[in-house]
MARTIKE-327201 format. One line per field, with one value per residue (C-alpha): x, y, z negated. Coordinates in steps of 0.25 Angstrom, whole numbers. Layout:
<nodes>
xx: X ...
yy: Y ...
zz: Z ...
</nodes>
This chain:
<nodes>
xx: -77 -77 -88 -90 -102 -97 -97 -93 -87 -74 -67 -69 -67 -66 -78 -84 -77 -89 -87 -99 -104 -100 -111 -113 -105 -117 -124 -112 -112 -126 -125 -112 -120 -133 -123 -117 -129 -138 -143 -133 -138 -132 -126 -132 -129 -127 -128 -139 -133 -145 -138 -129 -137 -127 -115 -109 -114 -120 -115 -100 -90 -77 -65 -55 -52 -39 -40 -29 -31 -24 -27 -21 -25 -23 -34 -42 -42 -45 -41 -45 -45 -53 -52 -62 -62 -75 -83 -99 -108 -120 -120 -117 -123 -117 -112 -109 -97 -98 -91 -95 -90 -76 -76 -76 -67 -68 -75 -69 -74 -65 -56 -68 -74 -87 -98 -102 -110 -111 -124 -122 -111 -113 -103 -112 -102 -106 -97 -97 -103 -110 -103 -107 -107 -95 -86 -75 -73 -64 -69 -60 -65 -57 -62 -57 -60 -61 -66 -78 -82 -94 -104 -109 -124 -120 -112 -98 -88 -81 -73 -61 -60 -50 -39 -29 -19 -25 -39 -45 -52 -63 -76 -85 -95 -97 -84 -77 -85 -79 -65 -67 -77 -81 -92 -93 -100 -93 -100 -91 -76 -63 -49 -42 -29 -25 -16 -17 -8 -6 4 18 17 4 0 -12 -16 -26 -30 -23 -8 1 7 18 18 25 29 31 30 24 15 13 5 1 -3 -13 -19 -31 -33 -44 -58 -62 -74 -73 -77 -64 -54 -46 -36 -32 -22 -14 0 3 15 14 18 18 22 18 11 16 3 9 -2 3 1 1 -3 -4 -6 -6 5 -5 -11 4 5 -8 -10 4 0 -14 -8 3 -8 -14 -7 -10 -25 -25 -19 -29 -40 -35 -34 -50 -55 -46 -34 -33 -41 -30 -16 -13 -18 -15 -20 -23 -23 -28 -29 -43 -51 -63 -65 -69 -68 -60 -63 -58 -52 -48 -34 -31 -41 -41 -42 -45 -35 -27 -35 -37 -35 -51 -53 -40 -45 -60 -55 -44 -56 -64 -54 -61 -75 -79 -67 -65 -79 -88 -101 -112 -121 -119 -129 -120 -108 -109 -102 -90 -92 -97 -86 -75 -81 -81 -66 -63 -70 -63 -48 -51 -55 -43 -33 -36 -47 -61 -70 -79 -91 -87 -89 -102 -107 -104 -111 -123 -125 -129 -144 -154 -156 -141 -137 -131 -144 -149 -149 -144 -129 -133 -143 -139 -150 -142 -129 -129 -129 -118 -107 -116 -114 -122 -114 -102 -104 -117 -111 -100 -110 -117 -103 -101 -115 -112 -99 -106 -116 -107 -94 -81 -75 -87 -88 -74 -76 -88 -80 -69 -77 -84 -70 -64 -77 -81 -67 -66 -80 -93 -103 -117 -123 -132 -118 -111 -124 -123 -109 -110 -121 -115 -103 -110 -120 -129 -142 -138 -151 -155 -141 -140 -154 -152 -138 -136 -149 -158 -158 -160 -152 -153 -153 -142 -141 -136 -121 -116
yy: 137 139 133 129 136 148 157 171 180 180 168 154 146 132 131 129 162 164 166 159 164 156 146 136 125 116 123 121 107 105 114 105 92 96 99 86 79 85 75 73 76 72 82 86 79 93 109 113 118 121 115 104 99 88 97 97 92 98 96 100 109 104 112 103 93 83 77 65 61 51 50 40 47 34 26 39 35 44 40 52 54 66 71 81 91 95 102 97 109 99 86 77 62 61 70 70 72 75 63 57 43 39 27 31 20 28 38 43 55 59 47 38 30 34 28 34 31 37 43 50 61 61 53 52 50 46 48 37 48 61 73 85 98 107 95 95 82 73 65 57 50 40 37 31 29 35 50 52 65 73 79 91 94 102 89 94 85 88 81 73 73 63 69 62 65 66 74 86 89 99 100 112 110 95 88 88 77 68 67 71 70 85 94 98 112 126 129 120 125 119 118 107 97 88 77 71 60 57 50 56 66 70 83 85 98 104 116 126 127 116 108 99 85 71 60 47 31 38 47 63 68 83 91 103 111 122 129 140 136 127 122 106 110 118 107 99 89 89 78 79 80 95 106 112 128 134 148 158 172 187 185 172 162 149 146 130 128 114 112 101 102 101 115 122 130 136 136 144 158 157 152 163 172 166 174 186 183 180 192 199 192 195 211 209 199 199 190 178 168 157 154 146 147 140 132 117 116 103 96 91 94 86 94 107 117 125 126 135 124 132 139 132 133 119 120 110 117 128 140 154 166 170 155 156 169 163 152 161 170 157 157 169 167 153 148 156 163 150 149 143 138 135 142 155 150 163 168 159 159 173 180 171 175 190 188 184 197 205 199 202 217 219 212 219 209 212 218 212 221 215 201 206 211 199 191 200 200 185 184 183 167 165 156 167 172 157 158 168 166 164 153 144 136 121 115 112 127 133 132 139 153 162 159 164 174 180 178 187 196 198 204 212 218 221 226 237 240 243 247 241 246 240 228 224 226 218 206 206 207 195 187 192 191 177 172 159 157 158 168 168 178 185 188 193 201 207 210 217 225 230 234 241 248 243 235 224 215 218 216 202 198 201 196 184 179 181 174 181 191 204 218 226 242 248 252 266
zz: 371 387 393 408 408 402 415 408 418 412 417 423 409 404 395 383 225 216 200 193 180 167 164 153 152 152 163 173 169 174 186 190 186 195 207 205 205 215 226 237 250 265 272 285 298 304 301 309 321 330 342 335 324 320 321 308 294 281 266 268 273 279 275 280 292 291 304 307 321 330 344 356 368 378 370 366 352 341 324 316 300 297 282 279 267 265 255 252 252 246 237 249 249 263 274 289 298 312 321 335 340 333 323 308 301 286 279 264 256 244 248 245 256 261 270 283 294 308 315 326 327 311 302 289 277 264 252 241 231 234 237 227 232 232 233 241 248 259 269 279 290 299 313 326 340 354 353 362 368 361 371 370 374 386 391 387 380 368 356 358 373 380 392 398 388 374 372 372 359 358 350 352 349 343 348 334 330 342 335 320 310 306 301 315 315 316 302 296 297 291 292 300 299 311 313 325 330 345 354 355 367 364 356 347 346 336 329 319 317 322 310 319 323 320 330 327 333 346 339 336 324 326 313 314 304 306 293 297 298 311 316 320 334 335 332 342 341 357 360 374 380 378 379 366 365 350 347 337 340 335 326 320 327 330 344 348 364 369 384 393 403 415 409 406 417 419 403 401 404 398 384 384 382 370 359 365 367 352 348 357 350 336 340 344 334 322 318 326 317 315 313 326 340 354 366 369 385 389 403 401 413 410 398 405 391 382 367 356 347 335 336 349 361 370 385 394 405 405 401 407 400 397 392 382 377 375 368 360 356 350 339 332 340 337 330 319 318 320 323 313 324 339 343 341 349 357 345 351 364 368 359 365 380 377 372 386 392 381 384 399 397 388 398 410 414 417 407 397 404 417 411 406 419 428 418 417 432 432 435 424 426 424 413 405 401 398 383 371 368 353 356 368 363 362 361 376 378 369 380 390 397 388 376 382 391 386 372 378 385 371 366 376 375 360 364 371 360 350 357 358 345 337 345 344 328 327 335 325 313 319 319 307 297 300 303 300 298 305 312 319 329 318 310 322 326 312 312 325 320 308 314 325 317 327 329 339 337 352 359 351 354 369 370 362 357 371 382 396 403 395 400 398 398 411 412 410
</nodes>
């Protein structure tokens, strides 16, 4: 995401299998019975994120979402059916899904009617019988209503945001629950299928590979598939009157761009660079993580931020090249390698910001050191030094300047400490070793020390974990 508070010198941007030993048959039966009859307990109402304690849910992992949506822009009405294929990680008496607003009209678990109740953003589902640990189950939720924006701690809006011709659909960090029931935390990543029906003349754009559309009786149904794992906040189902461009890169990546005609002239020269930006990123960070790519360029002047929705970043107006690079870099850092806690969001935003600096210095623009120097010139009382990147302090600050700019500065200091050859080896290893998974600040620190053979504790403590303006070595 690019934040309105992000004031890095780079540009003026928008925002934000184990084999078991053989055991006697009787003992095996006893163990199986014990597992089946263990006391069922509720899944927790959150995964324990320090900034968003109700985000996500415990007791299960969602492998796949099948979302069938029908949207009427004129009345801003959404009808949905979400089918989640999940695996119980404990014996479940009941479990929660995150869903805010919208009226739930029915819930089934394994095709059997289940009871449910609402508790704030929690949809609490009680199946007819407890779910045993390890059981793969399907929960289907039907719902409808007028989606309301989700308000973040910093006052910004996300979710299913109405535009003059459809909806701008974004979810970082909480907004997914505004339009589908989810295990809404980056810890839980899943594959997705989308079937979205809208009035003829509108286009519905989601994540992954475009699987075609069908038009009948004044309605068009669009189908999308995101096969690689994705956190719920990175899902989109944006609707508008778009001009569509499709092509395949020489690396076989399927590009799908959807552009509001009002933004087409300004967006065209920037979007033309997307294949080369992805090729550049692949050269530095390792192979692009997905089969598809593209952009959604909407006309949503009231939104004010762009987001790295997986495979297809979304922009509220035509982006500049730096913004395109930032959101494209997130496909490696944030989307493929996801955080396990929102405290670590600098691993997303600091990396994407530093990618802007790298792209600039490798394409005839200012060098990364110049960006660093301009930022470092800010006085000690500037907001840049207000808190450490690895601990913003609350959900209200995760899109503030230190996360982005000081996060990028920390990476530049690492680069200077270990040298270019080792630095780029570290960054590439981070993206490839954690591909489609998760990473933490501690893991990144350990990787950097392992690859460099250096003790980097002081560097990370100073630049990532401590507030205030650090001292830097004199230039030589």
